[in-house]
C-alpha positions as CSV (number, residue, x, y, z in Angstrom):
1,M,-8.6,-7.9,1.2
2,F,-8.4,-4.8,-1.2
3,T,-7.7,-4.1,-4.9
4,G,-6.0,-0.8,-4.6
5,I,-8.6,0.9,-6.6
6,V,-9.6,3.8,-4.8
7,E,-13.4,4.3,-4.6
8,E,-13.0,7.9,-3.2
9,V,-11.2,10.5,-1.2
10,G,-12.9,10.9,2.1
11,E,-12.1,13.7,4.5
12,V,-10.8,13.2,8.3
13,R,-13.8,15.2,10.2
14,S,-12.0,14.5,13.7
15,I,-9.2,12.9,15.4
16,D,-9.2,11.7,19.0
17,R,-5.6,10.9,20.4
18,R,-5.1,8.9,23.3
19,A,-2.2,7.2,25.1
20,T,-2.2,4.3,22.7
21,L,-5.2,4.7,20.5
22,Q,-6.5,6.9,17.9
23,R,-10.2,7.4,17.2
24,T,-10.8,8.9,13.3
25,T,-13.5,10.2,12.3
26,I,-14.0,10.3,8.3
27,S,-16.7,11.8,6.1
28,A,-17.5,9.7,2.8
29,E,-20.3,8.7,0.5
30,V,-19.4,6.0,-1.4
31,V,-17.8,3.6,0.8
32,L,-20.9,4.0,3.2
33,D,-23.4,2.4,0.9
34,G,-24.0,-1.1,2.2
35,T,-21.1,-0.4,5.2
36,K,-22.0,-1.8,8.7
37,V,-20.2,-2.0,12.1
38,G,-17.4,-4.5,11.8
39,D,-16.9,-4.2,8.0
40,S,-13.2,-3.3,6.8
41,I,-12.2,0.1,5.1
42,S,-8.9,0.8,3.7
43,I,-7.7,3.9,4.6
44,N,-4.7,5.7,2.8
45,G,-3.9,1.6,2.5
46,V,-4.4,0.9,6.2
47,C,-7.0,-1.8,6.7
48,H,-9.4,-0.6,9.5
49,T,-12.3,-1.6,11.2
50,A,-15.5,0.5,11.1
51,V,-16.6,0.6,14.7
52,Q,-19.5,3.4,14.3
53,V,-21.3,4.0,10.9
54,S,-24.0,7.0,10.0
55,S,-25.3,8.2,6.7
56,D,-22.4,10.6,6.2
57,V,-19.1,9.5,8.2
58,F,-17.7,6.8,10.0
59,V,-15.4,6.1,12.7
60,V,-12.1,3.8,13.3
61,E,-9.8,3.1,15.8
62,S,-6.1,2.6,15.4
63,V,-3.7,1.0,17.8
64,F,-0.1,1.8,18.8
65,E,1.6,-0.7,16.2
66,T,-0.6,1.1,13.3
67,L,0.2,4.6,14.5
68,N,4.1,3.7,14.8
69,R,4.2,1.8,11.4
70,T,2.1,4.2,9.0
71,T,1.0,7.4,8.3
72,V,-2.2,7.1,10.3
73,G,-0.6,9.0,13.3
74,K,0.0,12.2,11.0
75,L,-3.6,12.6,9.9
76,T,-4.9,16.0,10.8
77,T,-8.6,17.5,10.5
78,G,-9.3,18.2,6.7
79,D,-6.5,16.0,5.2
80,G,-8.1,13.8,2.4
81,V,-7.8,10.1,2.4
82,N,-7.9,7.3,0.0
83,L,-11.1,5.1,0.9
84,E,-11.8,1.5,-0.5
85,R,-14.0,-1.3,0.8
86,S,-13.0,-4.8,1.1
87,I,-13.6,-7.1,-1.9
88,R,-16.3,-9.5,-2.3
89,L,-15.7,-12.8,-4.1
90,S,-18.0,-11.7,-6.9
91,D,-15.9,-8.5,-7.7
92,R,-13.5,-7.7,-10.3
93,L,-9.7,-7.7,-9.1
94,D,-9.1,-4.6,-11.2
95,G,-5.6,-3.7,-9.6
96,H,-3.8,-6.6,-7.5
97,L,-4.6,-8.3,-3.9
98,V,-3.7,-5.5,-1.2
99,Q,-4.1,-6.6,2.2
100,G,-4.1,-3.5,4.1
101,H,-1.1,-4.2,6.1
102,V,1.5,-1.7,5.2
103,D,4.9,-2.9,5.4
104,G,6.6,0.8,6.3
105,I,6.4,4.4,5.3
106,G,8.2,5.7,1.9
107,E,9.2,9.1,1.3
108,V,8.2,11.1,-2.3
109,V,11.6,11.9,-3.4
110,A,10.7,13.4,-7.0
111,R,7.5,14.3,-8.7
112,D,7.9,14.7,-12.6
113,A,5.3,15.6,-15.4
114,F,5.4,14.3,-18.7
115,D,2.5,14.8,-21.3
116,D,-0.9,14.2,-19.3
117,N,1.0,11.9,-16.7
118,V,2.9,12.3,-13.4
119,N,6.2,10.2,-12.5
120,F,6.7,9.7,-8.8
121,T,9.9,8.4,-7.3
122,V,9.8,6.8,-3.7
123,E,12.8,5.9,-1.3
124,V,12.2,3.3,1.2
125,E,14.1,1.1,3.5
126,G,16.2,-1.9,1.9
127,R,14.0,-4.2,4.0
128,I,11.1,-3.3,2.0
129,G,12.6,-2.4,-1.4
130,R,14.0,-6.2,-1.7
131,Y,10.2,-7.0,-2.5
132,I,9.7,-4.6,-5.2
133,A,10.6,-5.6,-8.8
134,E,10.1,-3.6,-12.2
135,K,7.2,-4.5,-13.9
136,G,5.4,-5.8,-10.3
137,S,3.0,-4.2,-8.4
138,V,3.3,-2.0,-5.3
139,A,0.6,0.0,-3.2
140,I,1.3,3.6,-2.2
141,D,-1.4,5.3,0.0
142,G,-3.6,2.5,-0.9
143,V,-3.3,3.0,-4.7
144,S,-2.3,-0.1,-7.1
145,L,0.5,1.0,-9.3
146,T,3.0,-0.5,-11.7
147,V,7.0,-0.1,-10.7
148,V,8.4,1.2,-13.5
149,D,11.9,0.9,-12.4
150,V,13.7,0.1,-9.0
151,R,17.2,1.3,-8.1
152,D,19.0,-0.1,-5.1
153,S,21.8,1.4,-2.7
154,V,23.3,0.4,0.7
155,N,20.3,-0.2,3.0
156,R,17.8,1.9,0.5
157,S,16.0,1.6,-2.7
158,R,14.1,3.8,-4.9
159,F,11.6,3.0,-7.0
160,S,9.1,5.1,-9.8
161,V,5.5,4.8,-10.8
162,T,4.0,6.6,-13.7
163,I,0.2,7.8,-13.0
164,I,-2.3,8.8,-15.2
165,P,-4.4,11.5,-15.1
166,H,-7.5,9.4,-13.7
167,T,-5.9,7.7,-11.1
168,L,-4.2,11.2,-10.2
169,S,-7.4,13.1,-10.2
170,M,-9.4,9.9,-7.8
171,T,-6.9,9.8,-5.2
172,T,-4.7,11.8,-3.0
173,M,-1.7,11.2,-5.2
174,Q,-2.6,14.4,-6.9
175,D,-1.4,16.5,-3.4
176,R,1.7,14.1,-3.0
177,D,5.1,16.4,-3.6
178,P,8.7,15.7,-2.8
179,G,9.0,15.1,1.3
180,D,5.7,13.7,1.7
181,A,5.8,10.4,3.6
182,V,3.3,7.7,2.1
183,N,2.3,4.1,3.1
184,I,3.8,1.1,1.5
185,E,2.7,-2.2,1.0
186,V,4.8,-4.6,-1.3
187,D,3.1,-7.5,-3.4
188,V,2.4,-10.4,-1.0
189,V,3.4,-12.8,-3.2
190,A,7.0,-11.7,-3.1
191,R,7.0,-12.4,0.6
192,Y,5.3,-15.8,0.3
193,L,8.1,-16.5,-2.7
194,E,10.9,-15.7,-0.1
195,R,9.4,-17.8,2.6
196,L,9.2,-20.8,0.3
197,V,12.6,-20.3,-0.5
198,Q,13.7,-20.0,3.1
199,I,11.8,-23.5,3.5
200,G,13.7,-25.0,0.6
201,Q,17.0,-24.0,2.0
202,T,16.4,-25.2,5.7
203,E,14.5,-28.2,4.8
204,E,16.4,-29.6,1.6
205,G,13.5,-28.6,-0.5
206,T,13.9,-28.5,-4.1
207,L,12.9,-24.6,-4.7
208,T,16.0,-22.9,-5.7
209,W,16.5,-19.7,-7.8
210,S,17.3,-21.5,-11.0
211,S,13.7,-23.0,-10.6
212,L,12.1,-19.5,-10.0
213,T,14.0,-18.1,-13.0
214,S,12.9,-21.0,-15.1
215,M,9.3,-20.7,-14.1
216,G,10.0,-16.7,-15.4
217,Y,10.4,-15.0,-12.0
218,Q,13.2,-11.8,-12.1
219,Q,12.9,-11.2,-8.6
220,Q,16.6,-9.8,-7.7
221,K,18.5,-12.7,-6.1
222,Q,19.4,-12.6,-2.3
223,G,21.5,-15.3,-1.6
224,L,19.2,-18.1,-2.9
225,P,21.0,-21.6,-3.9
226,D,21.9,-21.8,-7.5
227,E,21.0,-25.4,-8.1
């Protein structure tokens, strides 16, 4: 589990691609402090297990499912990557709970600067967009961000986030431009809510759209029972 607060930007040193496996060597400093083989590290929002650790690099392995669902398979030598160690129970939760289980790949469709901030618009498939809500949280390449707005169309959704200078300078978002692919992980709370509603519908539970809205939830209605 992670917070979406990137600790540093590492650099891809080498990539060894095989039939259904990719071994990636990444140089780092901060995240290597206290890290040992078997520990979890988020790489651009994707949870990986360190299989080798030295004083200045660590190695991870990515299986076919990870390569197919995320941008890890598109990495090249020299690329910068957002890095974060898994949280401990004693840590402060400054972002939001990020599992490192990417839901899919989004595309940056706009980058607009205003004042000292940068606004990014990202397009995702509708199956992902249904879980993204205005003022909610989303992880883009492992960066915890607050959603400014969401616009839905047939089978697609677009949402925007505003990034302050500090976050921009500390992450790979500074290098993202229209056309770039990014890893997207929605807030896990939205998924659990949907599951609870499904159970409520199929097992005559008491959870309905009305009961959710009465508790303050504003997620877009998706065919939930009214009463």
